[in-house]
C-alpha positions in Angstrom: 0.0 0.2 0.3 2.8 2.7 0.9 4.5 1.5 -2.3 1.4 2.8 -4.5 0.9 5.8 -2.6 4.5 6.7 -3.4 3.9 5.9 -6.9 0.9 7.9 -7.1 2.6 11.0 -5.7 5.8 10.1 -7.8 2.9 10.6 -10.6 1.4 13.8 -9.8 4.9 15.3 -9.0 5.6 14.4 -12.7 2.5 15.4 -13.8 2.8 18.9 -12.5 6.8 19.6 -13.7 6.1 19.0 -17.1 5.6 22.3 -17.9 8.2 24.7 -19.7 6.3 27.7 -18.2 7.6 29.4 -14.7 4.7 31.1 -14.1 2.4 28.2 -15.1 0.6 26.4 -11.5 1.1 22.7 -13.3 -1.9 21.1 -14.2 -5.2 23.2 -14.0 -8.6 21.8 -13.9 -11.2 23.7 -16.2 -8.7 26.4 -17.2 -11.3 28.1 -19.5 -13.7 29.2 -16.5 -10.9 31.3 -14.9 -8.8 32.1 -17.8 -11.2 34.1 -20.2 -9.7 35.4 -23.4 -9.4 39.4 -23.6 -11.7 40.6 -25.8 -11.1 44.4 -26.3 -14.5 46.5 -26.7 -15.3 47.8 -30.1 -12.6 46.2 -31.9 -13.1 44.0 -34.9 -10.7 41.8 -35.3 -10.9 40.7 -38.6 -9.3 43.7 -40.0 -6.1 45.1 -39.8 -3.4 44.7 -38.5 -5.4 41.1 -37.3 -4.6 39.8 -40.9 -5.3 36.3 -40.1 -7.3 35.1 -43.2 -11.1 35.5 -43.8 -11.9 32.8 -42.0 -10.6 33.4 -39.0 -11.8 37.0 -39.4 -15.4 35.9 -39.4 -14.6 33.6 -36.3 -13.4 36.7 -34.5 -16.3 38.9 -36.0 -18.5 36.7 -34.1 -17.1 37.0 -30.5 -19.3 38.5 -28.2 -18.1 42.0 -27.2 -19.3 45.5 -26.9 -20.8 46.7 -30.2 -21.4 50.5 -32.1 -24.7 51.2 -32.7 -25.5 51.5 -36.7 -24.9 54.4 -38.0 -28.0 56.8 -37.8 -29.7 54.9 -34.9 -30.9 56.5 -31.5 -31.5 55.1 -27.4 -35.3 53.8 -27.5 -36.5 52.6 -24.4 -40.5 53.2 -24.3 -42.4 55.6 -26.4 -42.7 58.4 -23.9 -38.7 58.5 -24.1 -38.7 58.9 -27.7 -38.6 62.9 -27.2 -35.2 62.7 -25.4 -33.7 60.3 -27.7 -33.9 62.3 -31.2 -31.0 64.4 -32.1 -31.6 68.0 -31.7 -32.4 69.7 -35.1 -31.4 72.9 -34.4 -28.1 74.4 -35.5 -25.5 76.4 -33.3 -26.1 79.7 -34.9 -28.2 83.0 -34.1 -30.5 82.2 -36.8 -31.1 78.9 -35.3 -31.3 80.6 -31.9 -34.0 82.6 -33.1 -35.9 79.8 -34.8 -35.6 77.6 -31.5 -37.3 80.2 -29.8 -40.6 79.9 -32.6 -40.3 76.6 -33.0 -39.2 74.7 -30.4 -41.1 73.6 -27.0 -41.2 71.3 -24.1 -42.3 67.5 -24.5 -42.8 67.7 -20.5 -45.9 68.5 -18.8 -45.9 71.4 -16.5 -46.7 69.4 -13.1 -45.0 68.8 -9.4 -42.8 66.3 -10.3 -41.3 68.1 -13.2 -40.9 71.8 -11.7 -39.5 70.1 -8.4 -36.9 68.1 -10.3 -36.1 70.9 -12.4 -35.7 72.8 -8.9 -32.8 70.8 -8.1 -31.0 70.9 -11.3 -31.5 74.6 -10.8 -30.1 74.8 -7.6 -27.1 72.1 -8.6 -25.9 74.2 -11.3 -27.7 77.4 -12.0 -27.6 79.2 -8.8 -23.8 80.2 -8.9 -24.4 82.3 -11.9 -28.5 83.3 -11.4 -28.7 83.4 -7.7 -31.6 81.3 -6.0 -34.1 83.6 -7.1 -32.6 84.0 -10.7 -32.0 87.3 -10.4 -28.8 87.3 -11.8 -26.9 87.7 -8.0 -24.7 84.1 -7.5 -21.6 84.0 -5.9 -20.0 84.3 -9.4 -21.7 87.5 -9.9 -21.7 89.0 -6.4 -17.7 88.2 -6.8 -17.2 90.1 -9.6 -16.5 87.4 -11.4 -19.5 87.8 -14.1 -21.0 90.9 -14.5 -24.5 91.5 -16.1 -26.5 88.3 -15.3 -29.9 89.4 -16.6 -32.8 88.4 -14.2 -35.5 86.1 -15.1 -38.4 87.8 -13.9 -37.2 91.2 -15.3 -35.0 91.2 -18.8 -35.6 87.2 -19.3 -39.0 87.5 -18.2 -40.4 86.8 -21.3 -37.7 84.4 -23.0 -39.3 81.7 -24.6 -38.6 77.9 -23.0 -36.6 76.8 -26.9 -34.4 79.6 -26.4 -33.6 78.4 -23.1 -33.2 74.8 -24.2 -30.7 76.4 -27.4 -29.3 78.0 -24.7 -28.5 75.1 -22.5 -27.5 72.9 -25.2 -25.4 75.3 -27.5 -23.9 77.6 -25.0 -24.7 81.5 -25.6 -22.5 84.5 -24.7 -20.5 83.4 -21.8 -22.7 81.0 -21.0 -21.1 77.5 -22.0 -22.9 74.6 -23.0 -24.4 72.2 -20.2 -25.4 69.4 -22.7 -22.3 67.5 -21.1 -23.7 67.8 -18.0 -27.7 67.8 -18.2 -29.4 65.3 -20.0 -32.1 66.2 -22.4 -35.0 65.5 -20.1 -32.9 67.5 -16.9 -32.6 70.4 -19.3 -36.2 70.6 -19.9 -37.0 70.3 -16.1 -34.9 73.0 -15.0 -36.9 75.1 -18.2 -40.1 74.2 -16.0 -38.7 75.6 -12.6 -37.3 78.6 -14.4 -40.6 79.2 -15.7 -41.8 79.9 -12.0 -39.1 82.5 -11.7 -40.7 84.5 -14.5 -43.6 84.8 -12.7 -41.6 85.9 -9.7 -40.6 82.3 -7.9 -43.1 81.4 -6.0 -44.3 77.6 -6.1 -47.8 77.7 -7.6 -50.1 75.4 -5.4 -50.9 71.8 -7.0 -53.8 69.7 -7.1 -54.0 66.1 -6.0 -53.0 64.7 -9.3 -49.5 67.3 -8.7 -51.1 69.7 -11.6 -50.9 73.5 -10.8 -53.8 75.0 -10.0 -54.7 78.5 -11.6 -53.9 81.8 -9.7 -57.2 82.4 -9.4 -58.3 79.1 -7.9 -56.0 80.0 -4.8 -57.8 80.7 -1.4 -55.7 83.9 -1.7 -56.8 85.1 -4.8 -60.4 84.6 -4.6 -62.6 87.9 -4.1 -65.9 87.9 -2.3 -68.9 88.7 -4.6 -69.4 92.3 -3.9 -73.0 93.6 -2.9 -75.3 95.2 -5.3 -75.0 99.0 -5.2 -78.1 100.5 -3.4 -79.6 102.8 -5.9 -79.6 106.5 -5.5 -82.4 108.1 -3.9 -83.7 111.6 -5.5 -86.0 114.0 -3.9 -88.5 113.0 -1.9 -86.9 110.0 -1.2 -87.8 107.9 -4.2 -85.5 106.1 -6.3 -83.9 108.2 -8.8 -84.6 106.2 -12.4 -83.7 109.3 -14.2 -81.5 108.8 -17.8 -79.2 110.9 -18.8 
């Protein structure tokens, strides 16, 4: 029995020693489970400088890896996301800026969720210049780094949402593009909040569905019906119905 064990140990040592690779651990059980082939993303191994022949190249092209999208395609995840997947159709020129003001409108519904989401974006990305109330008195303005930032409730009171989006996308004047920092949806959300700043900055009242209540429907603005005026009394205490 001892002889058999000795032979088995010797056989194992002999098998593990039969390699010229100094980094090899010896015999490996199912090495393909932990020594996966290195596949670089977005590399077509069938093209130059990988000249390995068409048959091998075809097999390499079929190797699963990250693939570039087909030219002209757009990301699309549901009908409600289509407006945020389409390429921006307005160029980076003054003429296109004016056209955006006339033709471009928000795909979002003006509701509590979108306004509050826009407020979060505004606080994080816009207050440094435009100020918390949109009056152009942010930290960079107060410190003298950027002067002459207009107020949303004054000079920019009637700025169309299409021009706002165009500026966020391409930049305008001293304001650079925010397209790399904000998604298309975030740009429209912050515009929903800026529209609140354009009318004074006070958040509207919302109904149970999150829709803004009309200003005349809020309790503070309701007027009590006026009582009808008493008829003018003429001489003798009679109502004076004389028409002039």
